[in-house]
C-alpha positions, -999 to 999 in steps of 0.1 A, spaced: 86 448 -426 91 415 -444 64 394 -429 71 364 -451 106 359 -437 115 337 -407 113 356 -374 147 360 -356 153 353 -320 155 380 -293 193 380 -292 194 384 -330 169 412 -329 189 430 -302 221 426 -323 203 441 -354 190 470 -333 225 478 -321 238 480 -356 207 500 -367 214 525 -338 250 529 -350 238 536 -385 212 561 -373 238 579 -352 261 583 -382 232 597 -403 223 621 -375 259 633 -373 266 636 -411 233 635 -429 221 609 -454 248 583 -462 255 568 -496 240 534 -500 275 520 -504 283 532 -469 251 517 -455 260 483 -471 295 485 -458 283 490 -422 256 463 -426 282 438 -437 315 448 -421 309 471 -391 333 457 -364 315 432 -341 281 440 -356 282 436 -394 269 405 -411 304 392 -419 320 406 -387 298 390 -361 293 354 -350 262 344 -370 266 313 -393 265 325 -429 272 295 -451 256 262 -456 223 246 -445 223 263 -411 232 298 -426 216 321 -451 230 308 -485 251 280 -500 283 287 -519 299 263 -543 326 251 -518 299 242 -493 284 216 -517 314 194 -515 350 192 -529 343 191 -566 344 228 -571 377 233 -552 393 203 -569 384 215 -604 395 251 -597 429 241 -583 433 216 -610 433 243 -636 455 266 -615 481 239 -607 500 243 -640 506 279 -631 519 270 -597 542 244 -611 556 268 -637 563 294 -609 582 269 -587 583 260 -551 582 297 -538 548 304 -554 519 313 -531 482 309 -535 461 338 -522 424 333 -515 403 364 -511 376 359 -485 380 323 -472 343 316 -464 340 287 -440 375 274 -449 362 245 -469 377 257 -501 412 260 -486 411 226 -471 399 208 -502 423 228 -524 453 219 -504 444 182 -503 441 183 -541 473 203 -547 492 178 -525 482 150 -549 492 169 -580 527 180 -570 516 216 -570 516 226 -534 521 264 -529 548 276 -506 520 293 -486 483 293 -488 473 328 -479 438 339 -469 429 376 -471 400 377 -446 389 410 -429 364 393 -406 380 381 -373 350 358 -367 353 341 -401 391 339 -397 387 319 -365 361 296 -382 384 291 -411 414 283 -388 393 258 -369 382 240 -400 416 239 -416 432 225 -384 405 198 -382 403 189 -419 440 189 -428 471 171 -417 495 193 -396 520 197 -425 493 210 -448 476 231 -422 510 248 -414 511 262 -450 480 284 -443 484 319 -431 460 348 -428 465 384 -440 450 417 -429 457 434 -462 469 424 -497 506 416 -502 526 449 -505 558 434 -520 561 418 -554 552 381 -553 545 351 -576 516 328 -575 478 327 -580 448 346 -567 414 331 -563 382 347 -553 347 331 -551 318 354 -544 339 383 -533 331 409 -559 293 407 -552 300 417 -516 319 449 -524 298 478 -511 280 489 -542 268 524 -552 232 527 -563 224 554 -589 194 568 -608 187 594 -634 165 625 -631 161 649 -659 192 634 -675 213 640 -644 230 613 -623 218 610 -587 232 587 -560 209 567 -538 215 575 -501 200 562 -469 182 585 -444 159 581 -415 122 589 -419 96 584 -392 121 562 -373 128 539 -402 155 537 -429 144 552 -462 159 560 -496 168 595 -506 184 604 -540 211 632 -540 231 647 -569 260 624 -576 296 635 -571 322 635 -599 334 599 -592 299 584 -594 287 606 -622 318 599 -643 314 561 -637 278 562 -649 286 583 -679 314 558 -688 288 530 -689 265 551 -710 293 557 -735 301 520 -736 264 511 -742 261 540 -767 228 550 -751 218 572 -721 200 557 -692 163 566 -691 150 589 -663 140 568 -634 164 539 -643 181 526 -611 210 502 -608 243 495 -592 279 505 -601 313 500 -585 332 533 -591 359 520 -567 366 489 -588 394 505 -609 412 513 -576 403 481 -558 417 457 -584 453 470 -585 453 474 -547 444 437 -544 463 420 -572 487 447 -584 517 433 -565 513 400 -583 544 402 -605 539 368 -622 508 346 -620 471 343 -625 441 359 -608 408 340 -611 374 354 -600 341 335 -599 308 352 -591 273 358 -603 268 385 -628 265 395 -665 284 413 -692 277 450 -692 252 449 -721 231 424 -701 237 439 -666 221 472 -677 192 459 -698 163 484 -699 139 459 -682 164 456 -653 153 490 -642 157 485 -605 191 469 -605 203 436 -593 204 441 -555 194 410 -536 194 401 -499 196 366 -483 182 356 -450 179 319 -440 179 308 -476 152 333 -486 160 359 -513 143 393 -512 150 429 -522 147 449 -489 182 460 -477 166 477 -447 153 445 -432 171 435 -400 205 451 -407 234 428 -397 213 396 -399 211 393 -437 235 393 -466 233 421 -491 248 417 -525 246 429 -561 254 411 -593 287 418 -610 293 438 -642 320 415 -656 329 441 -683 339 464 -655 360 436 -640 377 430 -673 384 467 -676 398 469 -641 420 439 -646 435 449 -679 440 485 -667 460 470 -637 485 456 -662 472 421 -667 462 401 -697 426 389 -699 428 351 -701 392 344 -707 356 346 -695 330 318 -694 299 306 -675 309 285 -645 293 253 -659 313 254 -691 345 264 -672 343 236 -647 334 210 -674 365 222 -694 386 221 -662 386 184 -654 352 181 -637 341 150 -657 372 131 -647 366 140 -610 330 127 -613 343 95 -629 366 89 -599 334 84 -579 324 54 -599 341 30 -574 323 45 -544 290 34 -529 258 43 -545 248 70 -520 282 88 -524 281 84 -562 247 101 -563 258 128 -539 287 136 -563 264 136 -593 240 159 -576 268 182 -566 281 184 -602 246 192 -614 242 221 -590 276 234 -601 270 231 -639 233 231 -649 219 263 -664 191 264 -639 214 261 -609 249 277 -607 261 268 -642 251 300 -661 242 324 -633 279 323 -621 307 334 -643 345 329 -642 371 354 -654 409 353 -652 439 375 -657 475 366 -661 509 383 -661 543 369 -668 533 332 -672 526 309 -700 504 284 -681 469 298 -677 435 282 -668 429 259 -698 392 258 -691 388 294 -698 409 293 -730 387 263 -742 354 281 -738 363 318 -739 333 342 -743 352 374 -736 339 388 -769 306 393 -750 324 417 -727 
């Protein structure tokens, strides 16, 4: 039990216990479940998972703060670098956001696109959570004029037919249910979740072909085997997830921003227990069994794996860069300068927002940006200007 974390209320505890009972029942029926399945239920179980229920997730009253919650600078810089692609593709191009968060990015993005003559035909949001979808809809309708709000539509699944436009995802890859693995006597084991003395506990089981093959692929890339006892995360589903999500994009750009590392840094020997992190009321910790359904569970992103998945899906790798350098090369300084005519309090707010987005000790280096393109000449200039894809 995490005694240093805030104590939830009675209703929250009851909610968590209901999800825990669901997980225990599945384990009782089928045996220990892969950690990826446990994480999937904790985050996405209908009506009970962290992202599926009514708990506030983002901002000061939630559990963590994402870049769009700081203000509009992030969205304005992002759509500024995507606007040339939208203009190249014409007035039937769409913008697809994966996971809409609170809806703040969509609202700020559409306001900015309206001023740059780059409005998409539709602003699509792929959002599996019914609760978040309603929150996004309410924010969009409040924050936008009716004509801009009318461009927003929500999807249950990625577009199936060929389309043109841009895809944007902020902090989506880290929320994909991750596989945890370890090595014993040189063999790959998958971390599973069982019930022991009434509590969730870890149990390692021999990995199947998919997980074992994914781990061996990483070892070949690193040109070194993992040491016995080394434990980390991997996304064996990523090569299938990427084409399922962006594969129908016939012409356009797909841009992902998330926290993570190139593979050579992700699997450093000293990072021997992986990168898993949980967030509860702005406290980070490493116990995924604490109050299931009330906390976020994430893992950092192997951006080399993202690059492999994107290029194998038929896209060109445009570039890869830390978020700070990417935003500074994507028009952020000019956006800050626009605030010079505002009052002192608002100017300072904008400066502080920019610092959080770009400074190495904040989001500037912990978060990375990577983009792919197909069939277009206009691609995010900020990534071309500061491309570090050689590190991948």
